[in-house]
N, C-alpha and C positions, 0 to 999 in steps of 0.2 A: 855178485860182482860189486866191488866197492866203487863208489863214485870217485871220479878223478877231479881234483880241484882245478879251477880255471887258472890259466897262467897268470902269475903276478898277484893272485888273490891271497890275502892273509889267511892263515889257517884259522878255522873257527875254534875259538876257545870255549871250553865248557864253562857255563856260568858257575861262579864260585858258590859253594855251599854256604848258605847264610848261617851265621852263628845263632845259638839258642837265644830265643827272645827272653829278656829279663829286664832288670832295672836299668842296666847300662844302655841297652838299645832303646828302651822306652824314653830315657833321658835324651838320647840323641834325636829321636823322632820329635819329641816335644821341643827341642832346640831348633830344629828345622822349621817346625810350625810357627814358633815365635818369630824367627827371622822372616818368614814369609808374611806374617801379619804386620810386622814392623815396616817392611818395605811397601806393602799395600797401603798402610795408613799414611806413610810418607807421601805417596802419590796423591791420595785423596785430600790430605790435610793441606798440602800446598795449593791445590785447586781451590779449596774453600777459603783459605786465608790469602788468596792472591791479591785481593784489594788492599789488604794491610801491607803485604810485601811490596806491592807497587808503590804505595804511598811512601813507605820508609826508604826505599831504594831509588825513587825517582824514575820508575819504569813506566812507559806509556802502555796503553791498553793493547795496541798492536804488537809491541815487543813482548809483552807478557803472554800473548797468545802463542808466540813462537817458543817460549819457555815450556809451555804445556805440550805443544806438538812435538818438539824435539825430544823431550823426556819420553813421551809415549812411543815415538819411533824407535828409540834405543831399547826401551823395555820390551816391546813386542818382538823386535829382532833377536834379542837375547833369549827370549822364550823358545824361539825356533832352533837355535844352535847350541844351547846349553846342554841338552841331554847327550849329544854326541861328545861334547867336551868332558862330561862327567864320567863317561866310560873310559876315555883316554887318559885323563889326569887324576881320576878317582873322585868319588862322590864327596868324600870329606874335604879334600883339598879345595875343590871348586866351591863348595858351600861356604867354607871358612873364608876363602879369598873374596867371594862376592859380598859376604857380610861385612868384612873389614873395609872394602872399597866403598860400599854404600854408606857406612857410618862415617868414614873419613870425609867423603864428599859432602855429607850433610853438615859436618862441623865447619867446613870451609865456606859453604855457600854464603852465609851472612857477611863474610869478610871479603867477598869478591869486589875488586876495585872498579870494575866496569861490567857492562852487560855481556860483553863477549866472554869474559872469564866465567861469569855466572852460567851462561849457556853451556860452556864446555863442562863445568862441574855437574850441571844437571844431566847432560848426556851421559857422562860417566856413571853418575848415580842411577840413571834409568837403566843402563845396561847391567849394572850390578844387581839392582833390584829385580829386574826381569829374569835374571838367571836363577832366582831362588824358587819360585813356584814349581818349576819342573822337578827340582830336587825333592820337594815334599812328596809328590806323587811317586817318584822313583823309589824313595825310601819306603813308603807304605807298601808298594807292590813287591818290593824285594825282601824286606825283613820281617814283615808282620806275619804271624801264623794265620793260616786260612780262616780259622774260626773268628778271628777278630780283625781281619783285614778291612772289612767294611767300616769299622769304627775309625781306623786310620784314614780311610778315604773320606770319612765324614769330617775329620780334622781338616783335610784339604778343602772341603766344601765351605769351611769357615771363611776362606779367602774370598769367596763369592757372595756370602751372605752377611757375615758378622763384620768383616773389615770395612766394606763400603758404607754401611750404616753407621759405623762408629766414627768415620772421618769427620763429619760435621760437628758432633759434640766435642771431640778433642780439639779441633781447630778453634772452636769457640772458647774453650778453656785457655789454650795457649795465648791466643791473641788478646783476650780480655784481661787476663790476670798476670801473665808472665812476660809477654812481649812477643812481637812478630818473629824474632829470631828462633823461638822455640818451635815454630812450624818446621824448621829444618833440624834443630837439635833434638827433637823428640825421638829420633832414631837411636840416639846414643845408649841410653840405659838398657833398652830391650836388646840391642845388637850385642852389647857386652855379655849379657846373660846368655843369649843364644849362642855366641861364639864359644863360651865355656862349656855349655851343654853339648854342642856338636863335637867339640874337640875331644871330650871325654867319652861321649856316648856312641859315636859312629865308628865302626871298624875302619882301619886304614887299608884300602885296596892298593895293590901294586900299580905302578905306572904301566900303561900299555902304549908306549911311544911307538911301537911298531905300526900302529894304526896311522901314524902320520905319513908313512910311505904311500898310503892310498888316500891321503887327504883330498877331499872334494873341493879343490880350488875353484873349479868352474861353478860349482853350486854356490859357494860362498860369494863369488863375484857377481852372480846373477841374483841370488836370493836376498842378500843383505840390502842392496839398493832397492830391490823390488818392494820389499816389505816397508822399508823406510819411506819411500816415495808415496806408497799408497796411504800410509798412516798420515803423513803430512798433508797430502791432498784432501783426505776426508776431514781432518780437523780444521784445515784452513779454508775449505771450500765455501762455506756459507759466508764467511767474512769477506772473501774475495770474489763473491758473485759466481762461484762455480765455473762453468765453462766459458763465461765471458772473460775470464782471466787467462792469459797465455800460460802463466805459471801453473795453474791448476790443470790445464790441458796437458802440459808436459809431464807433470809428476804423476797424474792418474793414468794417462795414456801410456807413458813410458814404463810406469810401474806394472801395469797390466801385461804388457808385452814381455818384460823381464820375468814376471812370475810364470807365464806360460813356458818360456824357455827353461826356467829353473825346474819346473816339474818334469819337462821332457828329459832333462839331464838326470834328475833323481830317479827316474824309472829304470834306467839301465846302469847306474853307477854301482860298483860292487860294495861300496861302504857309504851309503847316502846319509844325508841329514834327515830326510823324510822317506819313509817306506810307503810308497803309494799303494803297493799291493795289499796293505792292511785295509784299505777302503773297501775291498771285496767282502769284508765282514759286515753283514747287514746291521748288526747291533752297534758296531763302532760308528758306521756312517750315520745311522739314525741319531746316536748320542751326540755326534759333532754337529749335525744339523739342528737338533733341538736345543743344544747348548747355546748356539747363537741366538735363537729366539728367546730362551729363558733369560740370558744376560741382558738382552734388549729390554725385557719387561722389568727386570730387577733394577736396572739403571733408571728407567722411566719412573718407577714408583718412588725412587729417592728424589729425583729431580723435580717432579711435578709439585709436591707439597712445599718443598723448600723454596722453589722459585715463586710459587703463588704467594706464600706468606711474606716473602721479602718484597715483592712488587706491590701487592695490594695493601698490606698492613705494616710494611716497613720493618719486619722482623730481622734482627741480626742473627748470626749463627747460634749464639747462646740461647736465644728465645726459641729457635727451631729445634734445638738439641733434644728436648723431651720426645718429640715426634720420632726422631731417628732412634733414640734409645729404646723406645717402645718395641722395636723389632730387634735391635742389635743384642741387647743383654739376654733376652730369653733364648737366643740361638744356642747359648751354652748348655741349655737343657733340651731344647727341641731337637737339635742335631743328633745327640746320642739316642734319643727316643726313636727318631725316624730310622736311624741306622739299625737299632735293635729290631724294629718292625720289619725292615727289609731283609734282615738276617734270618728271619724265620722261613723255613723251607716251604711252608704252606702259603706264604704270601707271594703273589705275583707282583714284582716291582713295577711292571708296566701300569698296573692299576693304581699303585701309589703315585706314580708320575701323573697319571690322568687326574687323580683327585687334587694333587698339588696345583696343577695347571688350572683346574676348574676353580679352585679357591683364589688363585691369583686373578683370574678373570672376574670372579665375583667381587673382589676388593676393588677392581678398576671400575666395574659397573656402578658400584656404590659411590665411588669417587666422582663419576660423571654427573651425578646429581648435585654437585656443589653449586653454591651461590656466592656472591660477593660478601655475604655476611659470615662465611665460614672463617673460624679462627683455629688456633692450634688444637683445641679439644675436639673439634669436629673430625679430625683425621685419626683419632685414637682407635675408633672401630675398624677403620680400614687397615691400620697397622696391626691390630690384634689378629685379624684374619690372616695376615701374612706371616705370623710367627711360625706356624707349622707349614704354611703353603710354600715358603721359600726352600726349606730343606727337603720337602717332599718333591720339589721340582728339580733338585740338583743331585741328591744322593742316588736315586734310581739310575740316573744317567751315568754316574761313575760305575755302578755295578754292571750296567749293560755294556759299557765301553771296555771294561777290564776283565770280565769273566772269560776264562778260557785262553787268555794270552799266554804265549810261551815266554819264559823268563827273558830270553834275548830280545823279545819284542817290546818289553816294558819301556825302555827309553824312547822307542819310536812312537808308542802310544802317548807317552808323556809329551813328546814334541808336538804331536797333532793336537792333543787336548788343550795344552797351554797356549799354543799359538792361536787356535780358534778362540779361546777364552779372551786373550788380549786383543785380537783383531775385532771380535764382536763388540767389545766395549767401545772401540774406536768407531766402528760403523754406527753403533747406536747413538753415539754422541753427534756424529755428522748428520744422521737422519733426523734426530730429534731437533737439532738446531734449525734444519731446513723446514721441518713441519711447523715449529713455533713461529718462525718468521712469516711463512705463508698464511697460516691461520690467523695470526695477528693482523696482517694486512687485509685479509678477507673480512674479518669481523669489524675492523675499523671502518672499512669502506661501507659495509652494510649499515652500521649504526650511524655513520655520518649522513648517508642518504636519507635514512628515516628521520633523523633530527632536522635535516634541511627542509623537510616537508611540514615541520611543525611551526606554528607562529610563535614568535618571541622565545624560541628555544635558547638563543644565545644569552638571554637574561637570567637563566637558571643559575643560582649560585653553585659553585663547585662542579659545574657540568663536566669540565675536562677531566677532573679527577675521578668522577663517577664513571665516565665513559672508559677511562683507562682500566679501572677495576673490572668493568663488565667485559672488556676485550680479553683481559688476562684470564678471567674466570671461564669464558667460553672457549678459549684456546686450551686451557687446562682440561676442561671437560672433553674436548675433541681428542686430546692426547690419551686420556684415560680410555675412551672408547676404542681408539686405535690399538692400544696395548691389549685391551681385553680381546679384540678380534685376533691378534697374534697368538695369544695364549690358547684360545679356542681352536685355532687352526692347527696348532701343534698336537692337540688332543685327537684330531681327525686322523692323523697319520699313525697313531699308536697301534691300532689293530692291523695296519697294513705292513709296516716296515720291520719293527723289531720282533725277535722271537723270544720265547720264554727262557729265562735263565734262572739258575738256582744259586743261592749264596755259596761262596767257596767253603769247602770242608777239607779237613786233613784226609789224606788217602788212607 
């Protein structure tokens, strides 16, 4: 007996047969990857170059923090809703449109006449940039042959490992040699090349405007403000003293309530943005949970050395760049090698993940032994350990999350994975800011009390500067130990939650 469709439900369309993989599709995939890397670099570069941008445009520190928060809110929100739009309006159209908008907003930003216009441009650019990473995962899942699908997902992993580490060196180059405007304009060359590659390489799907008849308006009206409010609350929380601020109470509390209502709506909607039923897959749930922890660790291991070197030794981004490049450039070799390892049927990717997390923990434990005498070269060993640790902690998660997915579930998995990826970076930023403030206060208090008990301590030359260096060092050491504990905790759940999967193969 055939199933009877629900009243008003759109007929289920069979997934289109992907074209044969060749030079054209490979070019399209590379174009999407380039667009994603450019958008990610744009976000990281403007964070690193924010001091130069503030000085040139006369923006206060508080106003600049809103530039970062609003960009992130738009970006994470777009990650959540872009996969649905890619099915409705076609993958190629949405990717090309997002690429053009991101580039155009970047060109216009330095010419903004006032802060309000600049904020609007950054929100638009954040939405366009946030729509691109889900497209990369969708393209890899849909078009790549099973035998090489993991290598395409490895390209997606570059956005989590290669891009963030490259942000500091590029920001240093633009601001030191070409001017602060290039912190915005750097998107242009890569975006033009990516647009040409995507336009030629990706096949053009037909419009599926019939999906608009079942558009999830309630989900959009609940989910968009929920995500935006939570992002803004987390990024502004430390600056505004968290729940001592009525604004933070409203945005975090209201965002949490709206998010619960959003998920209730998504559970029963016939054409949702998020398919909550996918969370019953143990491997996907484990991958999403672990992804949040991994991104926390990866953000911390970038933040800690760059912040320490700037505060203790006065390093500018150009002087910190070699530490970041130590991890970033080798990713172009390490990622394919790790993908090849996980693509072997005899290799259990869960243990690759465990080894990667253990290496990240080892790097952080070594970093916890730092002293105020540490300079740039002392971090090279830590960074060297992370060269293979980072891809070993990301690629197995992609394999666990996507193996066995039905073709029609690809966009839903992309929405989950990318939204968690974007939200995790925001949570990590908020938590790290709070930890840094509290540990700084703690160590300052302890050292002040000890010095107060010493005779003639106030006569020691350079005491304040030495005390500041010691506080920053102790705080950095605490952060390294915290991050190491998170990495080890993620190892503990590997034998419990995920199940063994094998790399995809042609039938």
